[in-house]
VEXMI-583898 format. One line per field, with one value per residue (C-alpha): residue number from 1; residue in one letter; x, y, z. Coordinates in Angstrom, 1 decimal, decimal comma. Layout:
<rs>
pos <- NUM / ...
code <- A / ...
X <- X / ...
Y <- Y / ...
Z <- Z / ...
</rs>
This chain:
<rs>
pos <- 1 / 2 / 3 / 4 / 5 / 6 / 7 / 8 / 9 / 10 / 11 / 12 / 13 / 14 / 15 / 16 / 17 / 18 / 19 / 20 / 21 / 22 / 23 / 24 / 25 / 26 / 27 / 28 / 29 / 30 / 31 / 32 / 33 / 34 / 35 / 36 / 37 / 38 / 39 / 40 / 41 / 42 / 43 / 44 / 45 / 46 / 47 / 48 / 49 / 50 / 51 / 52 / 53 / 54 / 55 / 56 / 57 / 58 / 59 / 60 / 61 / 62 / 63 / 64 / 65 / 66 / 67 / 68 / 69 / 70 / 71 / 72 / 73 / 74 / 75 / 76 / 77 / 78 / 79 / 80 / 81 / 82 / 83 / 84 / 85 / 86 / 87 / 88 / 89 / 90 / 91 / 92 / 93 / 94 / 95 / 96 / 97 / 98 / 99 / 100 / 101 / 102 / 103 / 104 / 105 / 106 / 107 / 108 / 109 / 110 / 111 / 112 / 113 / 114 / 115 / 116 / 117 / 118 / 119 / 120 / 121 / 122 / 123 / 124 / 125 / 126 / 127 / 128 / 129 / 130 / 131 / 132 / 133 / 134 / 135 / 136 / 137 / 138 / 139 / 140 / 141 / 142 / 143 / 144 / 145 / 146 / 147 / 148 / 149 / 150 / 151 / 152 / 153 / 154 / 155 / 156 / 157 / 158 / 159 / 160 / 161 / 162 / 163 / 164 / 165 / 166 / 167 / 168 / 169 / 170 / 171 / 172 / 173 / 174 / 175 / 176 / 177 / 178 / 179 / 180 / 181 / 182 / 183 / 184 / 185 / 186 / 187 / 188 / 189 / 190 / 191 / 192 / 193 / 194 / 195 / 196 / 197 / 198 / 199 / 200 / 201 / 202 / 203 / 204 / 205 / 206 / 207 / 208 / 209 / 210 / 211 / 212 / 213 / 214 / 215 / 216 / 217 / 218 / 219 / 220 / 221 / 222 / 223 / 224 / 225 / 226 / 227 / 228 / 229 / 230 / 231 / 232 / 233 / 234 / 235 / 236 / 237 / 238 / 239 / 240 / 241 / 242 / 243 / 244 / 245 / 246 / 247 / 248 / 249 / 250 / 251 / 252 / 253 / 254 / 255 / 256 / 257 / 258 / 259 / 260 / 261 / 262 / 263 / 264 / 265 / 266 / 267 / 268 / 269 / 270 / 271 / 272 / 273 / 274 / 275 / 276 / 277 / 278 / 279 / 280 / 281 / 282 / 283 / 284 / 285 / 286 / 287 / 288 / 289 / 290 / 291 / 292 / 293 / 294 / 295 / 296 / 297 / 298 / 299 / 300 / 301 / 302 / 303 / 304 / 305 / 306 / 307 / 308 / 309 / 310 / 311 / 312 / 313 / 314 / 315 / 316 / 317 / 318 / 319 / 320 / 321 / 322 / 323 / 324 / 325 / 326 / 327 / 328 / 329 / 330 / 331 / 332 / 333 / 334 / 335 / 336 / 337 / 338 / 339 / 340 / 341 / 342 / 343 / 344 / 345 / 346 / 347 / 348 / 349 / 350 / 351 / 352 / 353 / 354 / 355 / 356 / 357 / 358 / 359 / 360 / 361 / 362 / 363 / 364 / 365 / 366 / 367 / 368 / 369 / 370 / 371 / 372 / 373 / 374 / 375 / 376 / 377 / 378 / 379 / 380 / 381 / 382 / 383 / 384 / 385 / 386 / 387 / 388 / 389 / 390 / 391 / 392 / 393 / 394 / 395
code <- M / S / A / R / N / I / L / V / I / N / C / G / S / S / S / I / K / F / A / L / V / N / E / A / R / T / S / F / S / L / Q / G / L / A / E / R / L / G / S / P / E / A / I / L / H / W / Q / L / G / E / D / K / Q / T / R / K / M / P / D / A / N / H / Q / A / A / L / A / F / I / L / P / L / A / Q / E / V / A / G / G / T / L / D / G / I / G / H / R / V / V / H / G / G / E / N / F / T / S / A / S / L / V / D / E / R / V / L / E / G / I / R / S / S / A / Q / L / A / P / L / H / N / P / A / N / L / I / G / I / E / A / A / M / K / L / F / P / G / L / P / Q / V / T / V / F / D / T / A / F / H / Q / S / M / P / E / Y / A / Y / R / Y / A / V / P / E / Y / L / Y / K / E / H / G / V / R / R / Y / G / F / H / G / T / S / H / R / Y / V / S / Q / R / A / A / E / M / T / E / L / P / V / K / D / S / C / W / L / S / A / H / L / G / N / G / S / S / T / C / A / I / V / N / G / E / S / R / D / T / S / M / G / L / T / P / L / E / G / L / V / M / G / T / R / S / G / D / V / D / P / N / L / H / S / H / L / A / R / T / L / G / W / N / L / E / Q / I / D / N / M / L / N / R / E / S / G / L / K / G / L / S / G / L / S / N / D / M / R / T / L / S / E / A / R / A / A / G / H / A / G / A / T / L / A / F / D / V / F / C / Y / R / L / A / K / S / L / A / G / M / A / C / A / L / P / R / L / D / G / L / I / F / T / G / G / I / G / E / N / S / A / A / A / R / S / R / T / L / Q / F / L / G / L / L / H / L / R / I / D / E / E / A / N / A / R / C / V / F / G / V / A / G / E / I / Q / S / K / D / S / P / R / I / L / V / I / P / T / N / E / E / R / Q / I / A / L / D / T / L / A / L / L / D / T
X <- -23,2 / -24,3 / -23,5 / -26,2 / -28,3 / -29,1 / -31,5 / -30,3 / -33,0 / -32,4 / -35,8 / -36,0 / -39,0 / -40,2 / -37,8 / -36,4 / -32,9 / -32,2 / -29,6 / -29,4 / -26,0 / -24,6 / -21,7 / -19,7 / -20,1 / -18,6 / -21,3 / -25,0 / -27,4 / -30,2 / -30,3 / -32,7 / -34,5 / -38,2 / -38,7 / -41,4 / -43,4 / -46,8 / -47,2 / -48,9 / -45,3 / -44,1 / -41,8 / -39,5 / -36,2 / -34,2 / -31,2 / -30,7 / -27,3 / -27,1 / -30,9 / -32,5 / -36,3 / -38,8 / -42,3 / -44,7 / -46,5 / -48,8 / -49,5 / -47,7 / -46,4 / -43,4 / -45,4 / -46,7 / -43,2 / -41,7 / -44,5 / -43,1 / -39,4 / -39,3 / -40,7 / -38,5 / -35,4 / -36,5 / -36,9 / -33,5 / -32,0 / -33,2 / -36,1 / -34,2 / -33,4 / -31,4 / -32,1 / -32,9 / -30,4 / -31,9 / -29,9 / -31,0 / -29,6 / -29,8 / -29,3 / -28,6 / -26,5 / -28,6 / -26,8 / -23,1 / -23,4 / -25,9 / -29,0 / -31,6 / -35,0 / -37,2 / -39,5 / -36,6 / -34,9 / -38,0 / -38,6 / -34,9 / -35,4 / -38,6 / -37,0 / -34,1 / -36,5 / -36,4 / -32,7 / -33,3 / -36,9 / -36,5 / -34,8 / -35,7 / -39,5 / -38,9 / -36,4 / -39,1 / -41,7 / -39,3 / -38,6 / -42,2 / -43,4 / -40,7 / -41,7 / -45,3 / -44,5 / -41,8 / -42,6 / -40,3 / -37,2 / -34,5 / -34,4 / -31,2 / -30,7 / -27,3 / -27,0 / -25,0 / -24,2 / -23,1 / -19,5 / -18,9 / -20,0 / -16,3 / -15,5 / -14,1 / -16,3 / -14,0 / -14,6 / -18,4 / -19,5 / -20,5 / -19,5 / -23,1 / -24,9 / -24,7 / -28,5 / -28,8 / -26,7 / -28,1 / -31,7 / -32,0 / -29,1 / -27,4 / -24,0 / -22,0 / -23,1 / -21,6 / -22,9 / -21,6 / -20,3 / -20,9 / -18,9 / -16,0 / -15,8 / -15,9 / -13,2 / -10,9 / -11,0 / -10,4 / -7,5 / -5,9 / -6,4 / -4,9 / -1,8 / -1,5 / -1,8 / -3,8 / -7,1 / -6,4 / -3,1 / -3,7 / -4,6 / -6,5 / -8,0 / -11,2 / -13,1 / -16,5 / -17,4 / -20,7 / -23,9 / -23,4 / -19,8 / -17,8 / -14,3 / -13,4 / -10,3 / -10,0 / -7,6 / -7,3 / -10,7 / -12,6 / -13,8 / -12,1 / -13,6 / -15,8 / -16,9 / -20,7 / -22,4 / -25,8 / -27,2 / -25,6 / -25,4 / -22,2 / -18,8 / -17,8 / -19,3 / -21,7 / -24,0 / -26,7 / -25,7 / -23,6 / -21,5 / -20,0 / -21,3 / -21,2 / -23,8 / -25,0 / -26,0 / -29,5 / -30,1 / -28,4 / -30,8 / -33,8 / -32,9 / -31,8 / -34,1 / -36,9 / -36,5 / -38,0 / -36,3 / -37,9 / -36,6 / -33,1 / -33,1 / -34,2 / -31,5 / -28,7 / -29,8 / -31,2 / -29,9 / -26,3 / -23,1 / -21,9 / -25,3 / -25,4 / -21,7 / -21,8 / -25,3 / -25,3 / -25,5 / -24,9 / -23,3 / -19,5 / -19,5 / -21,4 / -19,2 / -16,0 / -17,2 / -18,2 / -14,9 / -13,0 / -15,0 / -14,0 / -17,3 / -16,4 / -19,1 / -18,1 / -14,4 / -15,2 / -17,4 / -14,7 / -12,0 / -14,1 / -15,1 / -11,5 / -10,0 / -12,7 / -12,1 / -8,3 / -8,9 / -11,2 / -8,7 / -5,9 / -8,1 / -9,0 / -5,3 / -5,3 / -7,1 / -4,4 / -1,2 / 0,2 / -1,0 / -1,0 / -2,9 / -5,7 / -8,7 / -11,0 / -14,4 / -18,0 / -19,1 / -16,8 / -14,0 / -13,9 / -14,4 / -13,1 / -9,3 / -9,3 / -10,9 / -8,4 / -5,5 / -6,7 / -7,4 / -3,9 / -2,4 / -3,7 / -2,3 / 1,4 / 2,1 / 1,1 / 3,5 / 0,7 / 1,8 / 0,0 / 1,1 / -1,0 / -0,9 / -2,0 / -4,6 / -6,1 / -6,4 / -8,4 / -11,9 / -15,1 / -14,7 / -10,9 / -9,3 / -5,6 / -2,9 / -2,2 / 0,6 / 4,1 / 7,1 / 7,9 / 4,3 / 2,2 / -0,3 / -3,2 / -5,9 / -9,0 / -11,5 / -15,0 / -17,4 / -19,9 / -22,3 / -24,7 / -22,1 / -21,0 / -24,6 / -25,0 / -21,7 / -22,9 / -26,2 / -24,5 / -22,2 / -25,1 / -27,0 / -23,9 / -23,8
Y <- 131,7 / 135,3 / 138,0 / 138,2 / 141,2 / 142,2 / 145,0 / 146,8 / 148,5 / 150,9 / 152,0 / 155,0 / 156,2 / 158,3 / 157,3 / 154,4 / 154,5 / 151,8 / 150,5 / 147,7 / 146,1 / 143,8 / 141,7 / 142,2 / 146,1 / 148,7 / 151,3 / 150,8 / 149,9 / 151,7 / 153,9 / 156,2 / 157,7 / 157,8 / 160,5 / 162,2 / 159,0 / 159,1 / 162,8 / 164,7 / 165,6 / 162,0 / 161,7 / 159,2 / 160,1 / 157,5 / 157,4 / 154,9 / 155,4 / 159,2 / 159,4 / 161,0 / 160,8 / 161,9 / 160,7 / 162,4 / 159,8 / 161,8 / 160,1 / 156,9 / 154,7 / 152,3 / 149,5 / 151,7 / 153,0 / 149,5 / 148,4 / 150,8 / 150,3 / 146,5 / 145,9 / 148,7 / 147,0 / 143,7 / 145,3 / 146,9 / 143,6 / 142,0 / 140,3 / 138,5 / 139,6 / 137,2 / 138,6 / 141,6 / 142,8 / 144,9 / 147,3 / 146,9 / 149,3 / 147,3 / 143,5 / 143,6 / 140,6 / 138,3 / 138,8 / 138,6 / 138,4 / 138,7 / 136,4 / 135,0 / 136,4 / 134,0 / 134,4 / 134,1 / 137,0 / 139,1 / 138,5 / 139,4 / 142,7 / 143,4 / 142,6 / 145,0 / 147,8 / 149,4 / 150,0 / 151,7 / 153,0 / 155,3 / 152,7 / 149,1 / 149,5 / 151,3 / 148,6 / 145,9 / 147,8 / 147,5 / 143,8 / 142,8 / 144,9 / 143,3 / 139,8 / 140,4 / 141,8 / 139,1 / 136,1 / 133,7 / 136,0 / 135,4 / 138,3 / 138,9 / 141,3 / 143,0 / 144,6 / 147,8 / 146,4 / 142,9 / 143,9 / 145,2 / 141,9 / 140,9 / 143,5 / 142,1 / 142,4 / 145,0 / 147,2 / 146,8 / 146,8 / 149,9 / 150,3 / 150,1 / 147,4 / 144,0 / 143,4 / 146,4 / 144,4 / 140,9 / 141,8 / 145,0 / 144,8 / 148,0 / 147,8 / 149,4 / 148,1 / 150,5 / 151,4 / 152,1 / 148,5 / 147,9 / 151,0 / 150,3 / 146,7 / 147,7 / 150,4 / 148,3 / 145,5 / 148,1 / 149,5 / 146,0 / 145,6 / 148,9 / 148,4 / 144,7 / 143,5 / 140,4 / 141,4 / 138,8 / 140,4 / 144,1 / 146,8 / 150,0 / 153,0 / 154,0 / 157,3 / 157,3 / 161,0 / 162,5 / 163,8 / 160,7 / 159,9 / 157,2 / 155,7 / 152,1 / 150,0 / 147,0 / 144,1 / 141,3 / 142,1 / 142,4 / 145,3 / 145,6 / 148,9 / 151,7 / 155,1 / 154,8 / 152,9 / 151,8 / 154,4 / 156,4 / 159,4 / 158,3 / 159,3 / 162,0 / 165,4 / 165,0 / 167,1 / 167,6 / 165,1 / 166,2 / 163,0 / 162,5 / 164,8 / 164,5 / 161,8 / 164,1 / 166,8 / 165,3 / 165,8 / 169,3 / 170,4 / 169,0 / 170,7 / 174,1 / 174,5 / 172,1 / 170,2 / 166,8 / 163,8 / 164,4 / 168,0 / 166,9 / 164,0 / 166,3 / 168,9 / 166,3 / 164,5 / 167,3 / 170,7 / 170,0 / 168,9 / 171,2 / 172,9 / 173,7 / 174,8 / 177,0 / 178,4 / 178,2 / 174,7 / 171,0 / 170,9 / 170,9 / 172,4 / 175,5 / 175,7 / 175,5 / 178,5 / 180,4 / 179,6 / 180,9 / 184,1 / 184,5 / 183,2 / 182,5 / 179,9 / 177,9 / 178,1 / 176,8 / 174,0 / 172,9 / 172,8 / 171,0 / 168,4 / 167,8 / 167,8 / 165,3 / 163,1 / 163,1 / 162,3 / 159,4 / 158,0 / 158,2 / 156,3 / 153,7 / 153,0 / 151,3 / 148,4 / 147,9 / 145,7 / 147,9 / 150,6 / 149,8 / 152,9 / 155,5 / 155,5 / 158,5 / 157,8 / 159,2 / 162,5 / 164,6 / 162,1 / 161,7 / 165,4 / 167,7 / 168,0 / 170,7 / 168,5 / 165,7 / 168,1 / 169,8 / 166,4 / 165,2 / 168,3 / 166,9 / 163,5 / 164,2 / 161,7 / 158,9 / 160,3 / 160,6 / 163,4 / 164,5 / 165,4 / 168,5 / 168,2 / 164,6 / 165,5 / 168,2 / 165,7 / 163,2 / 164,7 / 163,9 / 160,2 / 160,1 / 157,4 / 157,4 / 157,7 / 161,1 / 160,6 / 162,2 / 160,0 / 159,7 / 158,8 / 155,6 / 155,2 / 157,7 / 156,7 / 158,3 / 155,6 / 156,3 / 154,0 / 151,8 / 150,3 / 149,2 / 147,1 / 145,5 / 144,7 / 143,1 / 141,1 / 139,9 / 138,9 / 137,0 / 135,2 / 134,0 / 132,8 / 130,8 / 128,8
Z <- 12,4 / 11,7 / 14,2 / 16,9 / 17,9 / 21,5 / 22,4 / 25,6 / 27,7 / 30,6 / 32,1 / 34,4 / 36,3 / 33,3 / 30,5 / 28,5 / 27,0 / 24,5 / 22,0 / 19,5 / 19,8 / 17,1 / 18,4 / 15,3 / 15,2 / 17,4 / 16,7 / 17,6 / 14,8 / 16,6 / 19,7 / 21,3 / 24,3 / 25,3 / 27,9 / 29,9 / 29,9 / 31,6 / 30,7 / 27,8 / 26,6 / 26,2 / 23,3 / 21,6 / 19,9 / 17,9 / 15,6 / 12,9 / 11,3 / 10,7 / 10,5 / 13,5 / 14,1 / 16,7 / 17,5 / 19,9 / 22,1 / 24,4 / 27,7 / 26,6 / 29,4 / 29,4 / 27,8 / 25,0 / 24,3 / 24,3 / 22,0 / 19,4 / 20,2 / 20,2 / 16,7 / 15,4 / 16,9 / 15,5 / 12,0 / 12,2 / 13,3 / 10,1 / 11,7 / 14,4 / 18,0 / 19,9 / 23,4 / 25,5 / 28,2 / 30,9 / 33,2 / 36,8 / 39,4 / 42,6 / 43,0 / 46,7 / 47,8 / 45,6 / 42,4 / 41,6 / 37,8 / 34,9 / 35,3 / 32,9 / 34,0 / 35,9 / 38,8 / 41,3 / 39,5 / 39,4 / 43,2 / 43,9 / 42,1 / 44,0 / 47,3 / 46,6 / 45,6 / 49,1 / 48,5 / 45,2 / 45,3 / 42,3 / 40,0 / 40,7 / 40,2 / 36,9 / 35,8 / 36,6 / 34,5 / 31,5 / 32,1 / 32,5 / 29,5 / 27,3 / 28,5 / 27,6 / 24,1 / 23,4 / 25,6 / 23,7 / 23,7 / 26,3 / 28,8 / 30,9 / 33,8 / 34,4 / 37,8 / 38,6 / 42,0 / 40,9 / 40,0 / 43,5 / 45,2 / 45,2 / 47,8 / 51,0 / 54,1 / 55,7 / 52,7 / 52,5 / 56,1 / 58,0 / 61,6 / 62,8 / 64,9 / 63,2 / 63,1 / 60,7 / 58,2 / 59,0 / 59,0 / 56,9 / 54,4 / 55,6 / 53,9 / 51,1 / 47,6 / 45,1 / 41,6 / 38,1 / 38,2 / 34,5 / 33,5 / 35,9 / 34,6 / 31,0 / 31,2 / 33,3 / 30,7 / 27,9 / 29,8 / 30,1 / 26,3 / 25,5 / 27,6 / 26,7 / 30,3 / 31,3 / 32,9 / 35,5 / 36,4 / 36,4 / 39,0 / 38,2 / 39,8 / 37,9 / 38,0 / 36,4 / 36,4 / 35,3 / 36,9 / 39,1 / 39,9 / 41,6 / 42,0 / 42,1 / 42,9 / 40,6 / 41,1 / 38,5 / 37,0 / 40,4 / 42,4 / 45,7 / 46,8 / 45,5 / 46,7 / 46,5 / 49,3 / 50,4 / 48,0 / 45,1 / 47,5 / 49,3 / 48,0 / 45,5 / 44,8 / 41,9 / 39,7 / 42,3 / 45,0 / 48,0 / 48,3 / 51,8 / 54,5 / 58,3 / 59,2 / 61,9 / 59,4 / 59,3 / 63,0 / 62,9 / 60,2 / 61,9 / 65,2 / 63,8 / 60,8 / 61,6 / 58,4 / 58,0 / 56,4 / 53,0 / 52,9 / 53,9 / 51,4 / 48,6 / 49,5 / 49,5 / 46,3 / 44,1 / 45,3 / 46,3 / 44,6 / 41,8 / 41,6 / 45,3 / 45,6 / 42,4 / 42,8 / 39,0 / 37,4 / 37,8 / 34,3 / 34,3 / 30,8 / 32,1 / 35,2 / 33,1 / 31,0 / 34,1 / 35,9 / 32,9 / 33,2 / 36,9 / 38,5 / 42,2 / 42,8 / 39,7 / 40,6 / 44,1 / 42,8 / 40,3 / 42,9 / 45,5 / 42,9 / 41,8 / 45,4 / 46,7 / 43,7 / 44,3 / 48,0 / 47,0 / 44,5 / 47,1 / 49,5 / 46,9 / 46,4 / 49,8 / 48,1 / 45,4 / 45,7 / 42,9 / 40,5 / 36,8 / 35,9 / 36,6 / 34,3 / 33,6 / 32,1 / 32,0 / 30,6 / 32,7 / 32,8 / 29,0 / 28,1 / 30,8 / 30,3 / 32,9 / 35,6 / 34,9 / 35,1 / 38,4 / 40,0 / 39,3 / 40,8 / 44,1 / 43,5 / 43,5 / 46,3 / 43,9 / 41,3 / 38,8 / 36,4 / 33,2 / 29,7 / 29,1 / 25,3 / 25,3 / 27,9 / 25,6 / 22,7 / 24,7 / 24,5 / 22,6 / 22,4 / 21,8 / 24,0 / 24,9 / 27,5 / 28,9 / 31,4 / 31,3 / 30,9 / 34,6 / 35,6 / 36,0 / 33,2 / 33,1 / 30,6 / 29,1 / 28,0 / 26,8 / 28,6 / 26,8 / 29,4 / 26,7 / 24,9 / 28,2 / 29,0 / 25,5 / 26,0 / 29,4 / 27,8 / 25,0 / 27,4 / 29,4 / 26,3 / 25,4 / 28,6
</rs>
């Protein structure tokens, strides 16, 4: 049987990220991004091998963009697509694994939309558009939250009245599950440990960041909660703050919930602390030049990350290694080094030369001889979604 091709689609509110994944190849046959959809500036970028192309699509919506992307993917795949895998942010408690799209799945995504109002409706648009354009092609949903459904109740429950959980789903769900799952499996492969007998701390670090404790291939705890705002300092998100901050700002500044929500999600994190940027690359350059705000943002980011990882260790029976992934985790040797300075109690120590080598897609181990393993592993959520799609099609 020839190697199969899966198109992976990730629909945002005004964008579509896509990749054509062949099960026998490590690189993508086709990948691209449609952005600013619904506006006069709508544009589609794609890469086929080394060839990069751009197409302006003024006022194109998701369906118009997919009407171009899907036939292109089918052509690149040699005329045959075997399925489409869709990233869906929030599955609530309804989904613990990938699912073939049917009316039950669509309704489950709709019912979870109140938990991810910026993401699930956009994910649905992509699914429904793809179903209209290719009605005979298997469509599979892979949920960011599904991997974390193995957390024990004491890890996912908030200490609030029970009816808020029972009637309104107020609990910790976690996100980045596809990435944490992928890199923990890769870590087991790289260290020749069985996935089902391995224990990892994982740090997915980017504009959105989270940590995860993974035991025998299952999530036991994670830093994000009901929404992606909980947990670490991120690009523009505050991460953990005093829950009473909302009422304090309302009383003292007269802010409403929309203003507070916007501040915590879009004006805080690295951007808010530094007063400069949400991009770690920009902050690293400014820090080297002595910028006080950039230095503070960098140190707070690393300290809060270390604090979260130390807390996640409570969920592990032992520690086989710490994994760094995501844009910052894969590329900022300085952030990795500074974080580990705060983790001496876990005896995690870095080899600075090895650390410096692991950037720009280079995977490897960066611990010193007397330390538990510390690994840098580039994530590949698109490939994991494709593998989950193929596994479901094989059942």
